[in-house]
N, C-alpha and C positions, 0 to 999 in steps of 0.2 A: 584315872589322869596320871601319868609320873609326873611328880615335884621335881626330879632333876634327873639327868642323862648326861652319859659323856659327849663331850664333842664330837667322836667319831663315830657315834651313832644316830641314824635318824630314826624318826616318827613319822609315819605317815597316817591321815585320819581322813576317813570315809564314811559314809552313809549307808548304808544296807539298805535298798530300794524296798525290801518286802514289809520291814519291821521300823524303820525310820531310827535306827538304834545306832549310836555311837561305837565303832568299833577301834581299836587300837594295833595295829600291826606293826609288830617288830622286825628289822631284818635279821638283826642279829642279840640272840638272847642270852648267851655266857656272860657276857661282863657287864647287866643290868642290874641298877639295884631291885629286893623283892620289898622292900618296906620304905615306905614314905613318912615316916616320922623324922623330923626334925630338916626334911629338906626344902630348899627352895623352890621358887618357880623356877619352869624353865623358859629360856632366851626370848624375848619380846611376845611374853605370853603373861598376862597377869593372874595371879587365882583366882580375882574373880570373874575376869573373862572366862575363863575356864570352865568354871561353876555355872554361868551363866548358860552357856552352848551344852552342857550338861542337862539343865535343867528345861531347858528348850528342845532338848531332843525329846525327854522323858515326858513331857508334856503332849509333842506331840503324837509320841506312841500312846498315852493314855487317851489321845480324842479321837485315836481312829479306833481305840479297842471300843471306846463306846458308840462310835458309827456303825460296828461293824454287828449287824442283827444275828440273832440266833439261830442254830441251824434247826432243823425237824426233828432233828434225834434230842436236840437239848431245850426244845421250845419252853420247857416247865422251868420258868425263874427260881432262883431261889427264894426261901423265906424272907432272909435280907435283903430282897432286892427290893429294891423301889423306882420311883421314877427317873430320878436322879441318876442313877446305874445304868438305866435302862430308858434310851430316849427314845426308843421305839417300840414301846410298849401301846401307844395309840395309832399304830400303821401297823397294820397284818401284814406279813414278809411272806407270804407262801407262794407256794408255786403253782396251784391249783386252788380254783374257784370252792366253795364248800358249799354252795346252793343255790339252783336257782329259777326264777318263777317268771311265767308267760305274761302277756298280754295276747289280745288278738289281732293286733297289728302291732309295727313297729314302734319300740320303744324310742323314744326323741328326749325325755327330759327326766330330770330325778332329782328330788332335793330333801332337806333333813330338816327336823327341828330336834335340837341337843335338850331342850328344857324337857319335852314331851315324851322324848323316846320314839319319834316317828319317821318314817321315808315315803316320801311322795313320788306315785312317778306317773308318767302321761305318756299318751300314745300318740299315732298319727289319726286315728279317729275319734279323737278328741275326748277319751275316757281318761279319767284322772283315777287311781285309786291309793288309799290308805293302807299301811303297812307298819304293825308295830313290830319293835324290835323285843328278842327274847333272847334268853342265855344261847351263847355261840358254845358254852360245855358241852363237853360229849357226855362227860357224868351225868350232866343232867336230863340230857337226851337218852340216857339208858335208865334214867330215874322214871321215866315218861311214860305215861300208860299205853300198854301198848310193845312199848320198847324191845319186850323179849326178856331173857334171862344172861343175855351180854352182859360182860362187865364193860368198862370204861377202858379206850386206847390209851389214858394216861396213867390209868393204872397197872397197864400191861394185863389187860383180861384178855378175854376173846377176840373181843373187835368187830370185824368186819367176817370174821372165820365162822361166827354163827350164825351167819346169813344162810349157806349151805345145809345146815341141820336146821334151817326152817325156823331158825329160833329169832327171827327179826333181825338179824344181825346190823344189814345196812342201817338199819334205823336207829341202833345202840350207837354208832360211830357217827353217826351222821345229824348234826343239830338243821333246824331248818332255818335258826338266824331269824326269821321274820316269819308274824302272823297276818294275814290277811285281817283287813276292818271293816272298809267299805270301799265303793266302786260309784264313780259319778260319770254320765253321761254330760259331761258339761258342755261341749261343743260340737257345732255342726262343721266337720273338716277337722284336720289338723292343728294342732297346738302349734302356736308361735314361745310363746316362754310360761316357764314355771318356777316360780320360789316363793322363799319362806320368807318371814318380816325379821329385820334384823334391829336391835340383837339379840333378843328374845327368843324369836320362833314360837310366837301367841298366833299368829296369823299365816295364811298361805295365798297365791294368786296363783291363777293361770289365765290366759290371753290366747285368743283361739284366732283362726282366719275369720271369722265370721263377725266379727268386731265386738266379741263379749269378751267382758271383764268378770270373772267368777270371784269374790273373795271367800276363804274358808277359815273357821274356829280348828284349830289344829287340836286344842283340849277336846272335844265334840266332836269331832271329825265331821263335822257339818258344815253347811255353806251358810255363810252371814249375811251374802250382799252381793249385786250384780248390777253392772255397768252395762248396758248398751250404747255404746259411742256411735252406731247411725244414728242414734236420733239428735247428736250435737247439734245446737242450734248455732253458735259460732263461728266456726271453722269446720272442714272437713279435711281427712287426716287417715291413714292407712296406719294402722300399728305394725311397729316390729319387733324383730326376734330377740331384743336385748331388753331386761325389766330389773328394776330394784325395789322391793319392797321396805319401808322405814316404819321404825318405830317409835313415836316421839308424843307428845300428848293426844295426838290424831294419829289417823293411820293415812301414809300418803306412800303413792307407787308413782315411780318413775319408768316410763314407756318410752322407747326408742319409735318415730317412724321410719317405713322400710320404703325403697326405692318403689316406683312402678314396674311392672312385669311390663313385658315387651307388647303383649294384648292392651294392657292397659294405654300405655304409653301412646301407642296408635291411636288410638279411640280419642285421648286427650287432643292429640295434633290434628286432627280431622274435627275437632271441635272446634278446636282454635281458626282453624280456617274458615269453617264454615260461619263463623261468629265475623271474622275480619271481610269476608266475603258480604254479609249483612250492613254492616259498618259502613263500607265503602258504599254500597248502593243507598243508603238512608243518606250519606253525605252528597252524594249526587243527586238525591230528589231534593236536600235541603236548598243546595246551592240553585236549584232553577226556581224555587221559592223567591218572591219579593221581600217578604220578612226578614232575609238575613239569616246568619245561623242559629243554632240552638242554644239558649243559656247552656251553663255547666251542670245543674242538673239533670237535664235533659236523660232520655233513653241512652244517646249514642255514648256520654260519657261510661254509663254504666257497664255497657257491654264493653267498652275498652278495660275498664277494671277488671272485666270476668277474664278478657284474654292475658292480661299480665297479673291476674290474680293476686289483685290487691284488695276483691272486694271481699263483704262479710261471710260469703257462701264460696269461699276459693278456697284451694285445696294449700293445706300445710306443708312447707317445703319439706322433703324428705331428711335432710339434716337435722330438723326440730327435735328436741326432746319433750314430751307431754309430763304433767305432774296432776295426777288425778288424787283425789279426796275420797279414803275408802271409808270417811263418816259418813259424809253427807250421799256422796254415791251420784255425785251429780254427774252426765255425759258430755259436760263442757270440763276441761283441763282448766286446775287451777293458775297452773303458768305453760304457758309456751316457751324453753330456753332456746335459744339460737346461738349455743357456741360454733356450731359443724356447719358447713355449706356444701357439705356431700353427706350422702346415707349414714349413719352409725355405723358401725361393723363391730364393737365391742364395748359393754360396760359394765363396773364395778362399784361398788360401794363401800365407803371404810367408815364400818360404824361408830369407831371410836371418837376419830376425830370430824365425823360428817362430811368426808370430801367423798367425791364422785369422781372417777377416771374413766374416762370415753375417747374413742378414737374412730375414727371415719376412714371411706375408703380412700381419701387421698393421703393419707398418712398421718394426719394431724393428732396428736395428745394433747388432751385437755386434761388440767387438775381442777376441781371447781368445788365452789360452797352450792348448797341447794337453796334458792330463793323461793321461802315458802310463802313470802306476801302476793296476794293478788295482784300486783301492779301489770302495765301494761307488757304486752308481750314485747321481748327483742330488748327490754331493758335489763341492761346489766350491773346496775347500780348495787343491787341486793347481794351480791356474790359474794362479799367480807361480812355476811349477816352471824356467821358463825365462827369468827375468829380469823386470823390470819392463815393464808395458804404457806406451804412448809418453803415459799421461794419469794423474792420480791418481784423479781424479773423474769421474764419467760426466756430470755436470751442466756440467764445464768446458767440454763438447765439444759440437760437430754433429750429434751421432747422432742425434739426436732430430727435425733438419730433416726426414725423411720421413713420420713420424708427425703432425706439425705441418701436413702439407697433404696427407693420410688419401692418401698413396701409399705403396708398397712396392717393394722391390727386386726385380728378374728377373734382372741379370747386373751381377757385380762383375769388375773388372779391376785387379790391383795394380803397378805401376811400384815395382821393388826399389833402383832408384838415384836419387841426387839430388845434385847441383852445389851445394847448401847444405851448409855444414861442419855435421857432424852431423845431416843431415837423414836419412830414412830413407824416402821415396820418396811417392809419390800414391796412390792408387786412387780408380777413378770406378765409380759404381753406376749403371746403366741401370735407371729406375722405371717401372712403370706409367703414368705420367701423361707419357710419352714424353720427361721430360727427362733430361740425363745431368747429375749432380753431381760435380763433381771436390773430393774432402777430399784435405788435406795429413795424413800420418802423425806430424806436428809438433803434439800437442796434439789431433790430428784435428778439424781445422777444414776448414769449407767454403769453398773457394776460388773456385768459379767454376760455373755454371750454364749447360749448353748446352743451348737448346730446339729439339725437332725432331718438334713438333707439327706435323698438317695444317694449322691454322690459321697456321701462320707461312707456309709455301711458298705457303697462298691468297692471305694478305696481299701476297706477293711477285711472285705471279701477277698479282692485280687490279694493283698499281701499275707494271705492264710492266716491269718489272726485267728485267737480262738476266743476274741472279745463277745463275737454275738454268739458263738455256740451255734449256729447253724451252718449247714451244708449249701451246696450252689443250687442246687435243685429247690429245697424248700426255703432260700432266699428267694429265689426267682417268682415261685407264688406267690410270697409277702408283695416281694416289687410289681409283680402284678395286680396285687389289689391296691396299693398306694396309688396305683393310676387309674383304677375303677374310679377311688374316690375323689380324685383330682379330676375327673371327667362329670363326677357328678356334681361338681362344685361345693363340696364340703370344706376343700381347705382353702377356698375362698371368700369364706362370709356370707355365700348365697347372695355376692353383687358382680357386676361384669359392667366392667368402665371402658365406653370406647376411648381411645387414645387420642382421636382426632376432634371428636366435639366433645369430648368430656363428660358425655350422659350416661349415667349410672343407671342401668336396670337390676331390677329382681329375679334373677335365676330358679328362684323358687316359688310354685304356682301351689293353689290346694289341691291342683289332680296331679302333682310329681309325686316319682314313686317315694315309698316310705323313707327310705335312706338318703334322700334328698334334703329330707327335715331334718334330720340328724346337725349337731354341730360339735365341734371340738372343745372339750372342757377342761383344765386342769384346775389343780389344788394345792393348797397349803394344809399342814399339819396346824393342831393345835398350838404348839409351840413356836410356829414360825421358821423353825429352823430347818424344815425338811420342805421341798417341792416333790408332787407328784407329778409325774408328767407322759402319759400314756405316747407310745412310740411302738415300732414296729416290732420290737422284741419282746414284747411289755411294757409294763407301767411301771418306769425308771422312780426312784425316791434318791432324789438329789438332795446334798447338803450343801444348802447357799454360803456356808461357811469355808469351807472345802473346796468346794465345788467339784466333788466326789459323788458318782453312785455307790450307794452303800447298798444297797439290795433293788432287786429287779421282781416286781410283784405278777403273779401270772403269766412266769416264763415258759411254763409247761403247756398252758392253752394257749400260747400267742400263735400258734400255727395255725390253729381253726378261728380265732376270734382275734377281730382288730378292735381293741378297746379304744373309745375316743372321749366319752362323757366321764367324769368321776368325781364320787358326794362320798366324802368321807365322814365315819360317823363315829366319833373317838368316846370312848370313857365305858364304862359300864351298861346295860339296858335296865332302863327303869321299868321293876317289875311288880305288880300287883299282888303283895303276899296273900291278901285275902283270897284274891279267886285261884290262886296257884294253890291255895290251899285247898280248896273247892274241888279244883280239876282232880287233884290228889288224894281225896279223900281223907283228907285228917291228915297226911303223911306228912314227917318233918322235913323229908328230902327235899319239898318245894322251897324252902326260904334257907337252904345249908348253902347254895353260891354267891361264892364273895367272900363267907366270913373266913376264908382259910387265903393264905398269902401267896399258896403254891399253885392256885389258878392263874393263867392269865386273863385279861379281861377281857370285856364282849365287843371290844371295837373291831368297826364293820368299815370295809371298802366296797361300795357299789357301784361297780362298772357298768356301762353301754357299751354294746359292741355294735361294728358298721352292720348295717343290713338285718340285725337281728331283732324279735321281736319278746326276746329274755332280756333281765337282767341278771346279772351274777354279782354274787355276796361271797366277798374273803374275808376271813377270819383268821386268827390263831392257828387255827386247827386247819390242818393238808386231810384231807378225808384218800387222797391217792398217794399218801407218804408212804414207802413201804416199811420206814423203821416205827411208823406209830401202829401200823394196822400189824394186828397178829397173827395172819397166815395171808397167801397168795391174793393178789387183787382181783376179783372175776367182773364179768360184764355188768353183772346186777351193783356190784359198788358202784363202778363207774355211772350206769344209768338211774341210781338213785340220786343223786346230786340235783338232776332235771326233774325239777316238778311239774305234772300235767293238770294245770288247775285251771287249762282253759284246753278247748275243743283242740287237739293236733292238727296242723297243716299240712302240706305234700312233705316238707323235708324231716318233719319228725316223725311220721309213718315210715319214710324210706330209712332212716336211722333206728327209729326200732326193730322194722325186719331185717335189718343187716347186723344189729348185735344183738338178736335172740329175744327182742320183751317181745313179740308178737307171739312165741312160745310154739305150741303147735298147731295153732289155730289154721287147719285147711285153706281158709279163703287169706291167708296171709297173703300171697304172692301176690293179690289183686291189690295190695298194697303200692307195688311198684309201679303200676299205670296210673298213678294220681299225676305223676311230677310233668308240667309244662314247658320247662326250659333248663336248659344245661347250660354251663362254661366249660368252654376245654382250656385248659390254663398251658401256654406253650412258651420256650424260651424267648419267644418275638412277641408277644402279647395274647389276650383270652380272644376266643372267639365263642360267642352267644349262637347258642343252639334252640332252636324251634321245635319242640317236639309236639306232633301232630296230637289231634284227641285220640283217647282211650279207642273211642266207637270205631275210630277208623282202621287203625295198628295197632290194637292191643298187645299182640305179640312180638310185635319189633323192638315197642317202647318197655317192653319188660326186658326183652333181652338185652338191650341197648342199658339199661340203669342197672341191671344187675351185674353186667361186665363191669361197670362203671364203679359200681360201689365195692367189688372187691379186688380193687386194683388190677385188673386185666390190662388197662391201657395206661397204666402208670410208665412214664419212661420209655415210651415207644416213639419211634422214631418217623417221618412221614418219607416213606420209603417214594414215592411219587410225586413231584413237583413239574408243574407246567405252568413257567410265568404267564400270568394274563388270563389261565384258563381254570386250572383246580390243582389242588393239594389233595393227596390220599395218605390215610395212616390207619392203625388199628392191628396191624401184623406183628406179634411179639419177635417172630425171627427177622423181620425188617429187611424179609425181601420181597415182600408183595404177595 
C-alpha cells in the first residue's frame, strides 16, 4: 500500500477473483515514489483502515487455501501437517470409490459406531451385516498375506502394474477397507430404519415392516434384545422409517409412525362403514324397546369409540412418535409423543443438548426435548425436562420457512459442534422441493439455502458452463435417472398427500421394489464445518461458513452411480494388534500403520447408490488415479474394486462378461441371456423394455444385450416416428 502519491496520479484497487488477493494497479509509474519510509497516509484513507483491508484479504486467501483439498498426486500430507492445517483430513475427497461390497438385495441403510470401529448395513430382504473397519493404507495392503511382491503406490512402487505379471498387483494397491464380521436375517421383509446409539455407539437397532425391533450389542456384534410391537396391549401403531437410539442411564428408542398404505386405508374405511351401520341398526333396535336408550357404558358407546379411534385398541395417529425402552423390552411404548398432526418425514437427534428436530408432511418443523417420563400420551408438560430450548417462542424462529414455501422435510442432518462462543451447531433440512436449508441452532434462524433443483443444472448446461463437467448426452442420462427417482417417491419421503382431502398415504409397501425403500441422507463431518450432500454430480463437500463447494467426492463414478445415503467414518480404524500379529505370522509390519505422520488416516465415506445392491467405500486412496498407479490402468484393476462376496445377479454377470471377468469360459456367452429387463434412455425420457424368457428367444436376447453392452445403440436417432402408433430406432446410419 503506497503511503503517499501525487495528486495527479490515480490509484485503482481491485480484488482478484481467483485468489482474493489485493492488487494495486498504477496508471503512471515514472513519478511514483519507490519507498514508503517517512510517508504519510493517502488522502481520505487512514493507515489502520488500509492495514485492516490487507489483513482481511490475507485471511480470506488463507481461509480459501485451507478449504482446498489436496490433489490426488499430492495426497500425502507433509510430516508437519496436522488437523489444524488440513481440515479435510477426515473427509475423503477422491474421484472414485476404493472398494464395494454386496448384499443379496438392494442396500437401503448404513450406520457406523466410531467407538468400536464397525459399519452396519441393511437391505430390503431384512438382512443386517456387520463390517469391521480396517486400514485403508495401500502399504498395509501390500504387506498383507497373498498381497504379492508389488510395493505400495504411495512409495512409487510397481502398484497395479504388478497384476499383469501375476504378482497380485491389484491386491497390492487396493485395500479392502472393511472386513465382514457377521450377518443376521433380522426381519421378514424390508428394513424401515437402522441406527446406532448416540453419543457412544455401543448399541444398534433395526426396525422392520414385520413390526419387530431388534437391538444389537456392537462390541460383541450380537443380538441383545427384541421387541414384537404386534403384541402391544395398549395401542396399535405402524412403525415408521425414522428412528434415533439414545444412550442415557437406560437405552431408549425413538420411532416415528407411518401413514397407512392405500390398501390399509381402504380396509380401515370399510371397517368404519361396517361399524357405523351396526351402530345405526343397534340404535334403531333400541328405540323400539320400551326401556329407553342404553347407558353410556353400553356396547354402542364402545363401537363409537372404535370408529373415532378413541378406544384402547384404536390406531395411534400417523403423526405420533413412539418412545420405547431398550432395557425392559416392553412392546408398549413408554411415551406417545404427539407434536405432529401429519406423518413424520424426517427426524434427527442432538446428543449434546438432547434435542430432537423433526418434520412432517405438512411442512412443520419442531425442536423439542424428549419426555422420558411415563406420563399419559399427548401431555407436553415434560418437554422442558432437559433444559431450555434454543428459543423462547417459535414465532421468533424460521421454523415456518417450509410451510411458507409449501414444502416439507425429507431428511435432517445435525452438526453438534460450532466454533461460535455459546453456539450449539447447525442443522440442515433437505426438503421435497430439492432445496437444502441450513439453520443455526442459535434461535433456529435460517442461514443459507442451497438449490439442487434440475433447473439449476439445466441453466448451467445451457450457458455452456464447465461447472458441471458433463456434456449434454451424459446430463440427459442423469436427468432421466432423477425423474425415475421421483417416480419411485424417493424424493418425497415415501408419503403422498391428497391436496383436497389432506389425507396422507404411504407410497412404499413391503412388496415395493428395492429402490423404493431407499431414502436420501446427508451428513456433517466431525468438525461441523462441512456438509456432505449427495447430488447429481457426486457428493458435494460444502463449507457452511463460506457456502462454497470445496470438493466433489465420487465425481468419476457419478456417471453410473447416483449416490443417495451417506455415512462418514472419520479417524483411523481401530486395529486389534494381537490379531493382526497372528495373521501376519509375527511380522512387525502389522503394527506399523499409523506410526508415521506421512500416511493419511483411515477415514471412510460409505455411500449407497440408487437401485444398487452394493455399498461403496471412499477413502483417501484412489485406485484409479493414474498419478498413484505405476502403470496403465487395466480392466482387472477396475474390476478388483467390486468384491463378489455374494452370488452375482444378472447385472453383475453382464458387467463381468463385458469387462472380461468371464475369461475364456466357452459358456460365458450364456451369461448374456439372464437379463429380464432393459431401460432405453432417450432425450425425452426412459423406455422400459421387458425381455422374454431365455428359453423363448435366447439368441435374440443375446444379440440385443451384446449390442447394448458394446455401445452399438449409443447416440442413435429414431429414424421412423408415427405419432400414436410406433417409433423405430437401432440403425447407426439413421436411415432405416
